[in-house]
N, CA, C and O atoms as a Tripos MOL2 file, in Angstrom:
@<TRIPOS>MOLECULE
protein
  308   307    77     0     0
PROTEIN
NO_CHARGES

@<TRIPOS>ATOM
      1 N         -83.2810   -2.5470   64.5400 N.3       1 MET1
      2 CA        -83.6960   -2.3550   63.1770 C.3       1 MET1
      3 C         -83.1560   -1.0140   62.6960 C.2       1 MET1
      4 O         -83.1730   -0.0240   63.4280 O.2       1 MET1
      5 N         -82.6810   -0.9980   61.4660 N.am      2 VAL2
      6 CA        -82.1260    0.2080   60.8670 C.3       2 VAL2
      7 C         -83.1740    0.8140   59.9440 C.2       2 VAL2
      8 O         -83.8350    0.1010   59.1890 O.2       2 VAL2
      9 N         -83.3210    2.1140   60.0080 N.am      3 GLN3
     10 CA        -84.2270    2.8040   59.0930 C.3       3 GLN3
     11 C         -83.3980    3.5840   58.0960 C.2       3 GLN3
     12 O         -82.3590    4.1460   58.4410 O.2       3 GLN3
     13 N         -83.8700    3.6160   56.8350 N.am      4 ALA4
     14 CA        -83.1390    4.3310   55.8020 C.3       4 ALA4
     15 C         -84.1170    4.9770   54.8340 C.2       4 ALA4
     16 O         -85.1860    4.4380   54.5480 O.2       4 ALA4
     17 N         -83.7370    6.1140   54.3490 N.am      5 ILE5
     18 CA        -84.4810    6.7570   53.2770 C.3       5 ILE5
     19 C         -83.6830    6.4900   52.0160 C.2       5 ILE5
     20 O         -82.5040    6.8340   51.9300 O.2       5 ILE5
     21 N         -84.3370    5.8710   51.0310 N.am      6 VAL6
     22 CA        -83.6270    5.4970   49.8040 C.3       6 VAL6
     23 C         -84.3400    6.0710   48.5940 C.2       6 VAL6
     24 O         -85.5550    6.2660   48.6000 O.2       6 VAL6
     25 N         -83.5710    6.3330   47.5750 N.am      7 ASN7
     26 CA        -84.1160    6.7610   46.2840 C.3       7 ASN7
     27 C         -84.0140    5.5780   45.3390 C.2       7 ASN7
     28 O         -82.9220    5.0590   45.1040 O.2       7 ASN7
     29 N         -85.1420    5.1490   44.7980 N.am      8 ILE8
     30 CA        -85.1490    4.0290   43.8690 C.3       8 ILE8
     31 C         -85.8430    4.4560   42.5790 C.2       8 ILE8
     32 O         -86.6310    5.4010   42.5660 O.2       8 ILE8
     33 N         -85.5430    3.7590   41.5170 N.am      9 SER9
     34 CA        -86.1560    4.0670   40.2260 C.3       9 SER9
     35 C         -87.6080    3.5820   40.1990 C.2       9 SER9
     36 O         -88.0330    2.8010   41.0500 O.2       9 SER9
     37 N         -88.3350    4.0490   39.2310 N.am     10 ASP10
     38 CA        -89.7230    3.5880   39.0680 C.3      10 ASP10
     39 C         -89.7620    2.0780   38.8340 C.2      10 ASP10
     40 O         -90.6380    1.3820   39.3460 O.2      10 ASP10
     41 N         -88.8100    1.5900   38.0620 N.am     11 ARG11
     42 CA        -88.7520    0.1490   37.7820 C.3      11 ARG11
     43 C         -88.5140   -0.6430   39.0730 C.2      11 ARG11
     44 O         -89.1780   -1.6510   39.3140 O.2      11 ARG11
     45 N         -87.5610   -0.1840   39.9090 N.am     12 ALA12
     46 CA        -87.2850   -0.8630   41.1780 C.3      12 ALA12
     47 C         -88.5130   -0.8170   42.0750 C.2      12 ALA12
     48 O         -88.8000   -1.7850   42.7790 O.2      12 ALA12
     49 N         -89.2300    0.2790   42.0590 N.am     13 ASN13
     50 CA        -90.4540    0.4050   42.8520 C.3      13 ASN13
     51 C         -91.4980   -0.6130   42.3960 C.2      13 ASN13
     52 O         -92.1640   -1.2410   43.2190 O.2      13 ASN13
     53 N         -91.6350   -0.7720   41.0730 N.am     14 ARG14
     54 CA        -92.5870   -1.7690   40.5540 C.3      14 ARG14
     55 C         -92.1740   -3.1780   40.9600 C.2      14 ARG14
     56 O         -93.0170   -3.9980   41.3250 O.2      14 ARG14
     57 N         -90.8880   -3.4530   40.8960 N.am     15 ILE15
     58 CA        -90.3950   -4.7790   41.2900 C.3      15 ILE15
     59 C         -90.6820   -5.0400   42.7610 C.2      15 ILE15
     60 O         -91.1270   -6.1300   43.1200 O.2      15 ILE15
     61 N         -90.4360   -4.0570   43.6110 N.am     16 LEU16
     62 CA        -90.7390   -4.2070   45.0380 C.3      16 LEU16
     63 C         -92.2240   -4.4690   45.2620 C.2      16 LEU16
     64 O         -92.5920   -5.2930   46.1000 O.2      16 LEU16
     65 N         -93.0740   -3.7730   44.5160 N.am     17 ASN17
     66 CA        -94.5090   -3.9960   44.6410 C.3      17 ASN17
     67 C         -94.8940   -5.4140   44.2060 C.2      17 ASN17
     68 O         -95.7670   -6.0350   44.8130 O.2      17 ASN17
     69 N         -94.2470   -5.9200   43.1610 N.am     18 ILE18
     70 CA        -94.5270   -7.2830   42.6950 C.3      18 ILE18
     71 C         -94.0900   -8.2970   43.7400 C.2      18 ILE18
     72 O         -94.8300   -9.2310   44.0470 O.2      18 ILE18
     73 N         -92.8900   -8.1210   44.2900 N.am     19 VAL19
     74 CA        -92.3840   -9.0350   45.3250 C.3      19 VAL19
     75 C         -93.3010   -8.9780   46.5450 C.2      19 VAL19
     76 O         -93.6400  -10.0090   47.1260 O.2      19 VAL19
     77 N         -93.6900   -7.7900   46.9170 N.am     20 LYS20
     78 CA        -94.5860   -7.6000   48.0710 C.3      20 LYS20
     79 C         -95.8980   -8.3520   47.8670 C.2      20 LYS20
     80 O         -96.3780   -9.0290   48.7770 O.2      20 LYS20
     81 N         -96.4720   -8.2330   46.6810 N.am     21 ALA21
     82 CA        -97.7440   -8.9090   46.3920 C.3      21 ALA21
     83 C         -97.5630  -10.4150   46.2750 C.2      21 ALA21
     84 O         -98.3780  -11.1830   46.7880 O.2      21 ALA21
     85 N         -96.5010  -10.8380   45.6040 N.am     22 LYS22
     86 CA        -96.2770  -12.2730   45.3760 C.3      22 LYS22
     87 C         -96.1230  -13.0370   46.6820 C.2      22 LYS22
     88 O         -96.6460  -14.1430   46.8230 O.2      22 LYS22
     89 N         -95.4070  -12.4530   47.6360 N.am     23 TYR23
     90 CA        -95.1350  -13.1380   48.9010 C.3      23 TYR23
     91 C         -96.0450  -12.6680   50.0350 C.2      23 TYR23
     92 O         -95.8240  -13.0120   51.1960 O.2      23 TYR23
     93 N         -97.0630  -11.8850   49.6990 N.am     24 ASP24
     94 CA        -98.0370  -11.3960   50.6780 C.3      24 ASP24
     95 C         -97.3490  -10.7150   51.8660 C.2      24 ASP24
     96 O         -97.6070  -11.0370   53.0260 O.2      24 ASP24
     97 N         -96.4710   -9.7700   51.5430 N.am     25 LEU25
     98 CA        -95.7180   -9.0510   52.5750 C.3      25 LEU25
     99 C         -96.4680   -7.7890   52.9760 C.2      25 LEU25
    100 O         -97.2790   -7.2650   52.2130 O.2      25 LEU25
    101 N         -96.1830   -7.3040   54.1970 N.am     26 LYS26
    102 CA        -96.8830   -6.1380   54.7230 C.3      26 LYS26
    103 C         -96.4420   -4.8350   54.0590 C.2      26 LYS26
    104 O         -97.2600   -3.9530   53.7990 O.2      26 LYS26
    105 N         -95.1310   -4.7230   53.7850 N.am     27 ASP27
    106 CA        -94.6370   -3.4710   53.2290 C.3      27 ASP27
    107 C         -93.3910   -3.7130   52.3770 C.2      27 ASP27
    108 O         -92.9010   -4.8360   52.2620 O.2      27 ASP27
    109 N         -92.9000   -2.6390   51.7910 N.am     28 LYS28
    110 CA        -91.7330   -2.7400   50.9140 C.3      28 LYS28
    111 C         -90.4650   -3.0860   51.7000 C.2      28 LYS28
    112 O         -89.5320   -3.6660   51.1440 O.2      28 LYS28
    113 N         -90.4270   -2.7380   52.9710 N.am     29 SER29
    114 CA        -89.2750   -3.0980   53.8010 C.3      29 SER29
    115 C         -89.1130   -4.6110   53.8550 C.2      29 SER29
    116 O         -87.9970   -5.1220   53.7620 O.2      29 SER29
    117 N         -90.2150   -5.3240   54.0050 N.am     30 GLU30
    118 CA        -90.1550   -6.7820   54.0230 C.3      30 GLU30
    119 C         -89.7160   -7.3040   52.6610 C.2      30 GLU30
    120 O         -88.9860   -8.2920   52.5800 O.2      30 GLU30
    121 N         -90.1550   -6.6480   51.5950 N.am     31 ALA31
    122 CA        -89.7480   -7.0550   50.2510 C.3      31 ALA31
    123 C         -88.2400   -6.8740   50.0740 C.2      31 ALA31
    124 O         -87.5710   -7.7370   49.5060 O.2      31 ALA31
    125 N         -87.7130   -5.7640   50.5560 N.am     32 ILE32
    126 CA        -86.2680   -5.5170   50.4630 C.3      32 ILE32
    127 C         -85.5030   -6.5500   51.2880 C.2      32 ILE32
    128 O         -84.4850   -7.0700   50.8300 O.2      32 ILE32
    129 N         -85.9790   -6.8560   52.5020 N.am     33 ASN33
    130 CA        -85.3240   -7.8600   53.3390 C.3      33 ASN33
    131 C         -85.3150   -9.2250   52.6610 C.2      33 ASN33
    132 O         -84.3040   -9.9260   52.6830 O.2      33 ASN33
    133 N         -86.4400   -9.6030   52.0590 N.am     34 LEU34
    134 CA        -86.5260  -10.8840   51.3580 C.3      34 LEU34
    135 C         -85.5500  -10.9270   50.1900 C.2      34 LEU34
    136 O         -84.8560  -11.9240   49.9880 O.2      34 LEU34
    137 N         -85.4990   -9.8490   49.4280 N.am     35 MET35
    138 CA        -84.5790   -9.7990   48.2900 C.3      35 MET35
    139 C         -83.1240   -9.8610   48.7510 C.2      35 MET35
    140 O         -82.2990  -10.4940   48.0920 O.2      35 MET35
    141 N         -82.8000   -9.2210   49.8620 N.am     36 ALA36
    142 CA        -81.4330   -9.2580   50.3940 C.3      36 ALA36
    143 C         -81.0700  -10.6710   50.8310 C.2      36 ALA36
    144 O         -79.9510  -11.1230   50.5890 O.2      36 ALA36
    145 N         -82.0090  -11.3790   51.4760 N.am     37 GLU37
    146 CA        -81.7560  -12.7650   51.8910 C.3      37 GLU37
    147 C         -81.5360  -13.6660   50.6880 C.2      37 GLU37
    148 O         -80.6420  -14.5120   50.6970 O.2      37 GLU37
    149 N         -82.3500  -13.4880   49.6470 N.am     38 GLN38
    150 CA        -82.1850  -14.2960   48.4380 C.3      38 GLN38
    151 C         -80.8590  -13.9850   47.7650 C.2      38 GLN38
    152 O         -80.1960  -14.8910   47.2600 O.2      38 GLN38
    153 N         -80.4670  -12.7260   47.7510 N.am     39 TYR39
    154 CA        -79.1790  -12.3300   47.1920 C.3      39 TYR39
    155 C         -78.0470  -13.0260   47.9430 C.2      39 TYR39
    156 O         -77.1150  -13.5580   47.3410 O.2      39 TYR39
    157 N         -78.1500  -13.0090   49.2500 N.am     40 GLU40
    158 CA        -77.1170  -13.6450   50.0720 C.3      40 GLU40
    159 C         -77.0180  -15.1350   49.7540 C.2      40 GLU40
    160 O         -75.9200  -15.6630   49.5800 O.2      40 GLU40
    161 N         -78.1650  -15.8130   49.6800 N.am     41 ASN41
    162 CA        -78.1710  -17.2550   49.4500 C.3      41 ASN41
    163 C         -77.7410  -17.6320   48.0450 C.2      41 ASN41
    164 O         -77.0840  -18.6540   47.8530 O.2      41 ASN41
    165 N         -78.1020  -16.8220   47.0610 N.am     42 ASP42
    166 CA        -77.8730  -17.1920   45.6710 C.3      42 ASP42
    167 C         -76.5890  -16.6430   45.0820 C.2      42 ASP42
    168 O         -75.9850  -17.2790   44.2180 O.2      42 ASP42
    169 N         -76.1640  -15.4830   45.5280 N.am     43 ILE43
    170 CA        -75.0850  -14.8040   44.8260 C.3      43 ILE43
    171 C         -73.8050  -14.6620   45.6440 C.2      43 ILE43
    172 O         -72.7070  -14.8360   45.1140 O.2      43 ILE43
    173 N         -73.9380  -14.3500   46.9160 N.am     44 MET44
    174 CA        -72.7240  -14.1460   47.7180 C.3      44 MET44
    175 C         -71.9430  -15.4420   47.8510 C.2      44 MET44
    176 O         -72.5210  -16.5160   48.0150 O.2      44 MET44
    177 N         -70.6640  -15.3320   47.7810 N.am     45 GLU45
    178 CA        -69.8110  -16.5010   47.9590 C.3      45 GLU45
    179 C         -69.8220  -16.9050   49.4250 C.2      45 GLU45
    180 O         -69.8730  -16.0430   50.3010 O.2      45 GLU45
    181 N         -69.7750  -18.2230   49.7080 N.am     46 PRO46
    182 CA        -69.8760  -18.6930   51.1020 C.3      46 PRO46
    183 C         -68.8580  -18.0420   52.0280 C.2      46 PRO46
    184 O         -69.1640  -17.7770   53.1910 O.2      46 PRO46
    185 N         -67.6500  -17.7810   51.5300 N.am     47 GLU47
    186 CA        -66.6350  -17.2370   52.4340 C.3      47 GLU47
    187 C         -66.9250  -15.7990   52.8450 C.2      47 GLU47
    188 O         -66.2560  -15.2710   53.7330 O.2      47 GLU47
    189 N         -67.8990  -15.1610   52.2250 N.am     48 LEU48
    190 CA        -68.2590  -13.8060   52.6180 C.3      48 LEU48
    191 C         -69.3900  -13.7760   53.6310 C.2      48 LEU48
    192 O         -69.6810  -12.7290   54.2100 O.2      48 LEU48
    193 N         -70.0220  -14.9030   53.8470 N.am     49 ARG49
    194 CA        -71.1530  -14.9570   54.7700 C.3      49 ARG49
    195 C         -70.6540  -14.9840   56.2150 C.2      49 ARG49
    196 O         -69.6850  -15.6790   56.5210 O.2      49 ARG49
    197 N         -71.3030  -14.2390   57.0970 N.am     50 PRO50
    198 CA        -70.8820  -14.1970   58.4990 C.3      50 PRO50
    199 C         -70.8890  -15.5690   59.1660 C.2      50 PRO50
    200 O         -70.0400  -15.8470   60.0140 O.2      50 PRO50
    201 N         -71.8530  -16.4450   58.7880 N.am     51 GLU51
    202 CA        -71.9040  -17.7850   59.3970 C.3      51 GLU51
    203 C         -70.6530  -18.5820   59.0460 C.2      51 GLU51
    204 O         -70.1280  -19.3280   59.8730 O.2      51 GLU51
    205 N         -70.1810  -18.4180   57.8120 N.am     52 PHE52
    206 CA        -68.9890  -19.1340   57.3730 C.3      52 PHE52
    207 C         -67.7690  -18.6760   58.1720 C.2      52 PHE52
    208 O         -66.9730  -19.4980   58.6250 O.2      52 PHE52
    209 N         -67.6310  -17.3850   58.3390 N.am     53 ILE53
    210 CA        -66.4940  -16.8350   59.0900 C.3      53 ILE53
    211 C         -66.5320  -17.3370   60.5280 C.2      53 ILE53
    212 O         -65.4990  -17.7200   61.0780 O.2      53 ILE53
    213 N         -67.7140  -17.3370   61.1400 N.am     54 GLU54
    214 CA        -67.8580  -17.8230   62.5170 C.3      54 GLU54
    215 C         -67.4920  -19.2990   62.6090 C.2      54 GLU54
    216 O         -66.8130  -19.7200   63.5450 O.2      54 GLU54
    217 N         -67.9490  -20.0880   61.6250 N.am     55 ARG55
    218 CA        -67.6370  -21.5210   61.6220 C.3      55 ARG55
    219 C         -66.1280  -21.7510   61.4980 C.2      55 ARG55
    220 O         -65.5770  -22.6370   62.1520 O.2      55 ARG55
    221 N         -65.4680  -20.9570   60.6640 N.am     56 MET56
    222 CA        -64.0220  -21.0990   60.4920 C.3      56 MET56
    223 C         -63.2800  -20.7130   61.7730 C.2      56 MET56
    224 O         -62.2700  -21.3290   62.1170 O.2      56 MET56
    225 N         -63.7770  -19.7000   62.4740 N.am     57 LYS57
    226 CA        -63.1600  -19.3100   63.7450 C.3      57 LYS57
    227 C         -63.2720  -20.4430   64.7630 C.2      57 LYS57
    228 O         -62.3260  -20.7140   65.5020 O.2      57 LYS57
    229 N         -64.4360  -21.1060   64.7980 N.am     58 ASN58
    230 CA        -64.6340  -22.2260   65.7220 C.3      58 ASN58
    231 C         -63.7220  -23.3930   65.3710 C.2      58 ASN58
    232 O         -63.1640  -24.0320   66.2630 O.2      58 ASN58
    233 N         -63.5680  -23.6730   64.0960 N.am     59 ILE59
    234 CA        -62.6870  -24.7640   63.6700 C.3      59 ILE59
    235 C         -61.2450  -24.4520   64.0420 C.2      59 ILE59
    236 O         -60.4890  -25.3340   64.4510 O.2      59 ILE59
    237 N         -60.8810  -23.1940   63.8960 N.am     60 GLU60
    238 CA        -59.5240  -22.7730   64.2190 C.3      60 GLU60
    239 C         -59.2010  -23.0070   65.7010 C.2      60 GLU60
    240 O         -58.0500  -23.2630   66.0540 O.2      60 GLU60
    241 N         -60.2080  -22.9200   66.5560 N.am     61 LEU61
    242 CA        -60.0100  -23.1000   67.9940 C.3      61 LEU61
    243 C         -59.9470  -24.5670   68.4090 C.2      61 LEU61
    244 O         -59.4970  -24.8810   69.5110 O.2      61 LEU61
    245 N         -60.4000  -25.4770   67.5230 N.am     62 GLU62
    246 CA        -60.3770  -26.8950   67.8630 C.3      62 GLU62
    247 C         -58.9380  -27.3860   67.9800 C.2      62 GLU62
    248 O         -58.0580  -26.9290   67.2510 O.2      62 GLU62
    249 N         -58.7040  -28.3170   68.8980 N.am     63 PRO63
    250 CA        -57.3470  -28.8370   69.0420 C.3      63 PRO63
    251 C         -56.9590  -29.6710   67.8190 C.2      63 PRO63
    252 O         -57.8030  -30.2940   67.1740 O.2      63 PRO63
    253 N         -55.6710  -29.6630   67.5250 N.am     64 THR64
    254 CA        -55.2080  -30.4850   66.4130 C.3      64 THR64
    255 C         -55.1320  -31.9460   66.8650 C.2      64 THR64
    256 O         -54.9470  -32.2370   68.0470 O.2      64 THR64
    257 N         -55.2780  -32.8440   65.9090 N.am     65 VAL65
    258 CA        -55.2670  -34.2670   66.2040 C.3      65 VAL65
    259 C         -54.0670  -34.8910   65.4860 C.2      65 VAL65
    260 O         -53.8630  -34.6680   64.2920 O.2      65 VAL65
    261 N         -53.2920  -35.6600   66.2140 N.am     66 LYS66
    262 CA        -52.1630  -36.3450   65.6090 C.3      66 LYS66
    263 C         -52.6800  -37.4840   64.7470 C.2      66 LYS66
    264 O         -53.7240  -38.0670   65.0400 O.2      66 LYS66
    265 N         -51.9670  -37.7930   63.7050 N.am     67 ILE67
    266 CA        -52.4010  -38.8360   62.7740 C.3      67 ILE67
    267 C         -52.6350  -40.1540   63.4920 C.2      67 ILE67
    268 O         -53.6020  -40.8530   63.1900 O.2      67 ILE67
    269 N         -51.7760  -40.5090   64.4330 N.am     68 LYS68
    270 CA        -51.9320  -41.7840   65.1330 C.3      68 LYS68
    271 C         -53.2130  -41.8220   65.9780 C.2      68 LYS68
    272 O         -53.7240  -42.9010   66.2760 O.2      68 LYS68
    273 N         -53.7390  -40.6370   66.3690 N.am     69 ASP69
    274 CA        -54.9510  -40.5650   67.1840 C.3      69 ASP69
    275 C         -56.1990  -40.2190   66.3650 C.2      69 ASP69
    276 O         -57.2840  -40.0560   66.9230 O.2      69 ASP69
    277 N         -56.0460  -40.1090   65.0620 N.am     70 PHE70
    278 CA        -57.1400  -39.6560   64.1990 C.3      70 PHE70
    279 C         -58.3860  -40.5320   64.3250 C.2      70 PHE70
    280 O         -59.4770  -40.0260   64.5880 O.2      70 PHE70
    281 N         -58.2300  -41.8300   64.1420 N.am     71 LYS71
    282 CA        -59.3750  -42.7420   64.1810 C.3      71 LYS71
    283 C         -60.0450  -42.7080   65.5480 C.2      71 LYS71
    284 O         -61.2730  -42.7040   65.6390 O.2      71 LYS71
    285 N         -59.2540  -42.6850   66.5970 N.am     72 LYS72
    286 CA        -59.8050  -42.6660   67.9510 C.3      72 LYS72
    287 C         -60.5700  -41.3540   68.1920 C.2      72 LYS72
    288 O         -61.6540  -41.3600   68.7760 O.2      72 LYS72
    289 N         -60.0040  -40.2510   67.7450 N.am     73 HIS73
    290 CA        -60.6120  -38.9400   67.9510 C.3      73 HIS73
    291 C         -61.9810  -38.8350   67.2850 C.2      73 HIS73
    292 O         -62.9190  -38.2690   67.8460 O.2      73 HIS73
    293 N         -62.0780  -39.3940   66.0700 N.am     74 PHE74
    294 CA        -63.3070  -39.2910   65.3100 C.3      74 PHE74
    295 C         -64.2090  -40.5120   65.4360 C.2      74 PHE74
    296 O         -65.1980  -40.6270   64.7130 O.2      74 PHE74
    297 N         -63.8820  -41.4120   66.3350 N.am     75 GLY75
    298 CA        -64.7320  -42.5590   66.5970 C.3      75 GLY75
    299 C         -64.7360  -43.5920   65.4830 C.2      75 GLY75
    300 O         -65.7240  -44.3030   65.2980 O.2      75 GLY75
    301 N         -63.6550  -43.6790   64.7500 N.am     76 LEU76
    302 CA        -63.5530  -44.6530   63.6680 C.3      76 LEU76
    303 C         -62.8470  -45.9110   64.1580 C.2      76 LEU76
    304 O         -62.0660  -45.8660   65.1080 O.2      76 LEU76
    305 N         -63.1260  -47.0290   63.5050 N.am     77 LYS77
    306 CA        -62.4840  -48.2850   63.9120 C.3      77 LYS77
    307 C         -61.2350  -48.5320   63.1120 C.2      77 LYS77
    308 O         -60.5620  -49.5430   63.3160 O.2      77 LYS77
@<TRIPOS>BOND
     1     1     2 1
     2     2     3 1
     3     3     4 2
     4     3     5 am
     5     5     6 1
     6     6     7 1
     7     7     8 2
     8     7     9 am
     9     9    10 1
    10    10    11 1
    11    11    12 2
    12    11    13 am
    13    13    14 1
    14    14    15 1
    15    15    16 2
    16    15    17 am
    17    17    18 1
    18    18    19 1
    19    19    20 2
    20    19    21 am
    21    21    22 1
    22    22    23 1
    23    23    24 2
    24    23    25 am
    25    25    26 1
    26    26    27 1
    27    27    28 2
    28    27    29 am
    29    29    30 1
    30    30    31 1
    31    31    32 2
    32    31    33 am
    33    33    34 1
    34    34    35 1
    35    35    36 2
    36    35    37 am
    37    37    38 1
    38    38    39 1
    39    39    40 2
    40    39    41 am
    41    41    42 1
    42    42    43 1
    43    43    44 2
    44    43    45 am
    45    45    46 1
    46    46    47 1
    47    47    48 2
    48    47    49 am
    49    49    50 1
    50    50    51 1
    51    51    52 2
    52    51    53 am
    53    53    54 1
    54    54    55 1
    55    55    56 2
    56    55    57 am
    57    57    58 1
    58    58    59 1
    59    59    60 2
    60    59    61 am
    61    61    62 1
    62    62    63 1
    63    63    64 2
    64    63    65 am
    65    65    66 1
    66    66    67 1
    67    67    68 2
    68    67    69 am
    69    69    70 1
    70    70    71 1
    71    71    72 2
    72    71    73 am
    73    73    74 1
    74    74    75 1
    75    75    76 2
    76    75    77 am
    77    77    78 1
    78    78    79 1
    79    79    80 2
    80    79    81 am
    81    81    82 1
    82    82    83 1
    83    83    84 2
    84    83    85 am
    85    85    86 1
    86    86    87 1
    87    87    88 2
    88    87    89 am
    89    89    90 1
    90    90    91 1
    91    91    92 2
    92    91    93 am
    93    93    94 1
    94    94    95 1
    95    95    96 2
    96    95    97 am
    97    97    98 1
    98    98    99 1
    99    99   100 2
   100    99   101 am
   101   101   102 1
   102   102   103 1
   103   103   104 2
   104   103   105 am
   105   105   106 1
   106   106   107 1
   107   107   108 2
   108   107   109 am
   109   109   110 1
   110   110   111 1
   111   111   112 2
   112   111   113 am
   113   113   114 1
   114   114   115 1
   115   115   116 2
   116   115   117 am
   117   117   118 1
   118   118   119 1
   119   119   120 2
   120   119   121 am
   121   121   122 1
   122   122   123 1
   123   123   124 2
   124   123   125 am
   125   125   126 1
   126   126   127 1
   127   127   128 2
   128   127   129 am
   129   129   130 1
   130   130   131 1
   131   131   132 2
   132   131   133 am
   133   133   134 1
   134   134   135 1
   135   135   136 2
   136   135   137 am
   137   137   138 1
   138   138   139 1
   139   139   140 2
   140   139   141 am
   141   141   142 1
   142   142   143 1
   143   143   144 2
   144   143   145 am
   145   145   146 1
   146   146   147 1
   147   147   148 2
   148   147   149 am
   149   149   150 1
   150   150   151 1
   151   151   152 2
   152   151   153 am
   153   153   154 1
   154   154   155 1
   155   155   156 2
   156   155   157 am
   157   157   158 1
   158   158   159 1
   159   159   160 2
   160   159   161 am
   161   161   162 1
   162   162   163 1
   163   163   164 2
   164   163   165 am
   165   165   166 1
   166   166   167 1
   167   167   168 2
   168   167   169 am
   169   169   170 1
   170   170   171 1
   171   171   172 2
   172   171   173 am
   173   173   174 1
   174   174   175 1
   175   175   176 2
   176   175   177 am
   177   177   178 1
   178   178   179 1
   179   179   180 2
   180   179   181 am
   181   181   182 1
   182   182   183 1
   183   183   184 2
   184   183   185 am
   185   185   186 1
   186   186   187 1
   187   187   188 2
   188   187   189 am
   189   189   190 1
   190   190   191 1
   191   191   192 2
   192   191   193 am
   193   193   194 1
   194   194   195 1
   195   195   196 2
   196   195   197 am
   197   197   198 1
   198   198   199 1
   199   199   200 2
   200   199   201 am
   201   201   202 1
   202   202   203 1
   203   203   204 2
   204   203   205 am
   205   205   206 1
   206   206   207 1
   207   207   208 2
   208   207   209 am
   209   209   210 1
   210   210   211 1
   211   211   212 2
   212   211   213 am
   213   213   214 1
   214   214   215 1
   215   215   216 2
   216   215   217 am
   217   217   218 1
   218   218   219 1
   219   219   220 2
   220   219   221 am
   221   221   222 1
   222   222   223 1
   223   223   224 2
   224   223   225 am
   225   225   226 1
   226   226   227 1
   227   227   228 2
   228   227   229 am
   229   229   230 1
   230   230   231 1
   231   231   232 2
   232   231   233 am
   233   233   234 1
   234   234   235 1
   235   235   236 2
   236   235   237 am
   237   237   238 1
   238   238   239 1
   239   239   240 2
   240   239   241 am
   241   241   242 1
   242   242   243 1
   243   243   244 2
   244   243   245 am
   245   245   246 1
   246   246   247 1
   247   247   248 2
   248   247   249 am
   249   249   250 1
   250   250   251 1
   251   251   252 2
   252   251   253 am
   253   253   254 1
   254   254   255 1
   255   255   256 2
   256   255   257 am
   257   257   258 1
   258   258   259 1
   259   259   260 2
   260   259   261 am
   261   261   262 1
   262   262   263 1
   263   263   264 2
   264   263   265 am
   265   265   266 1
   266   266   267 1
   267   267   268 2
   268   267   269 am
   269   269   270 1
   270   270   271 1
   271   271   272 2
   272   271   273 am
   273   273   274 1
   274   274   275 1
   275   275   276 2
   276   275   277 am
   277   277   278 1
   278   278   279 1
   279   279   280 2
   280   279   281 am
   281   281   282 1
   282   282   283 1
   283   283   284 2
   284   283   285 am
   285   285   286 1
   286   286   287 1
   287   287   288 2
   288   287   289 am
   289   289   290 1
   290   290   291 1
   291   291   292 2
   292   291   293 am
   293   293   294 1
   294   294   295 1
   295   295   296 2
   296   295   297 am
   297   297   298 1
   298   298   299 1
   299   299   300 2
   300   299   301 am
   301   301   302 1
   302   302   303 1
   303   303   304 2
   304   303   305 am
   305   305   306 1
   306   306   307 1
   307   307   308 2
@<TRIPOS>SUBSTRUCTURE
     1 MET1         2 RESIDUE 1 A MET
     2 VAL2         6 RESIDUE 1 A VAL
     3 GLN3        10 RESIDUE 1 A GLN
     4 ALA4        14 RESIDUE 1 A ALA
     5 ILE5        18 RESIDUE 1 A ILE
     6 VAL6        22 RESIDUE 1 A VAL
     7 ASN7        26 RESIDUE 1 A ASN
     8 ILE8        30 RESIDUE 1 A ILE
     9 SER9        34 RESIDUE 1 A SER
    10 ASP10       38 RESIDUE 1 A ASP
    11 ARG11       42 RESIDUE 1 A ARG
    12 ALA12       46 RESIDUE 1 A ALA
    13 ASN13       50 RESIDUE 1 A ASN
    14 ARG14       54 RESIDUE 1 A ARG
    15 ILE15       58 RESIDUE 1 A ILE
    16 LEU16       62 RESIDUE 1 A LEU
    17 ASN17       66 RESIDUE 1 A ASN
    18 ILE18       70 RESIDUE 1 A ILE
    19 VAL19       74 RESIDUE 1 A VAL
    20 LYS20       78 RESIDUE 1 A LYS
    21 ALA21       82 RESIDUE 1 A ALA
    22 LYS22       86 RESIDUE 1 A LYS
    23 TYR23       90 RESIDUE 1 A TYR
    24 ASP24       94 RESIDUE 1 A ASP
    25 LEU25       98 RESIDUE 1 A LEU
    26 LYS26      102 RESIDUE 1 A LYS
    27 ASP27      106 RESIDUE 1 A ASP
    28 LYS28      110 RESIDUE 1 A LYS
    29 SER29      114 RESIDUE 1 A SER
    30 GLU30      118 RESIDUE 1 A GLU
    31 ALA31      122 RESIDUE 1 A ALA
    32 ILE32      126 RESIDUE 1 A ILE
    33 ASN33      130 RESIDUE 1 A ASN
    34 LEU34      134 RESIDUE 1 A LEU
    35 MET35      138 RESIDUE 1 A MET
    36 ALA36      142 RESIDUE 1 A ALA
    37 GLU37      146 RESIDUE 1 A GLU
    38 GLN38      150 RESIDUE 1 A GLN
    39 TYR39      154 RESIDUE 1 A TYR
    40 GLU40      158 RESIDUE 1 A GLU
    41 ASN41      162 RESIDUE 1 A ASN
    42 ASP42      166 RESIDUE 1 A ASP
    43 ILE43      170 RESIDUE 1 A ILE
    44 MET44      174 RESIDUE 1 A MET
    45 GLU45      178 RESIDUE 1 A GLU
    46 PRO46      182 RESIDUE 1 A PRO
    47 GLU47      186 RESIDUE 1 A GLU
    48 LEU48      190 RESIDUE 1 A LEU
    49 ARG49      194 RESIDUE 1 A ARG
    50 PRO50      198 RESIDUE 1 A PRO
    51 GLU51      202 RESIDUE 1 A GLU
    52 PHE52      206 RESIDUE 1 A PHE
    53 ILE53      210 RESIDUE 1 A ILE
    54 GLU54      214 RESIDUE 1 A GLU
    55 ARG55      218 RESIDUE 1 A ARG
    56 MET56      222 RESIDUE 1 A MET
    57 LYS57      226 RESIDUE 1 A LYS
    58 ASN58      230 RESIDUE 1 A ASN
    59 ILE59      234 RESIDUE 1 A ILE
    60 GLU60      238 RESIDUE 1 A GLU
    61 LEU61      242 RESIDUE 1 A LEU
    62 GLU62      246 RESIDUE 1 A GLU
    63 PRO63      250 RESIDUE 1 A PRO
    64 THR64      254 RESIDUE 1 A THR
    65 VAL65      258 RESIDUE 1 A VAL
    66 LYS66      262 RESIDUE 1 A LYS
    67 ILE67      266 RESIDUE 1 A ILE
    68 LYS68      270 RESIDUE 1 A LYS
    69 ASP69      274 RESIDUE 1 A ASP
    70 PHE70      278 RESIDUE 1 A PHE
    71 LYS71      282 RESIDUE 1 A LYS
    72 LYS72      286 RESIDUE 1 A LYS
    73 HIS73      290 RESIDUE 1 A HIS
    74 PHE74      294 RESIDUE 1 A PHE
    75 GLY75      298 RESIDUE 1 A GLY
    76 LEU76      302 RESIDUE 1 A LEU
    77 LYS77      306 RESIDUE 1 A LYS
């Protein structure tokens, strides 16, 4: 876990308090984590997400399939 000292505006502080109360969180750290997760899910483009990069690396390692073997490889008739 990373600890940080941050300076936030009064408005941001009020928003954190609202998020904390709305989701019944223990502290503002949990509110910040929740907001970061929502930001990731709603705003970040998929290609910037670490899971996407990992998935692409795994696909890159898969063997290529020749067209004549395509149906057999994927279990198609």
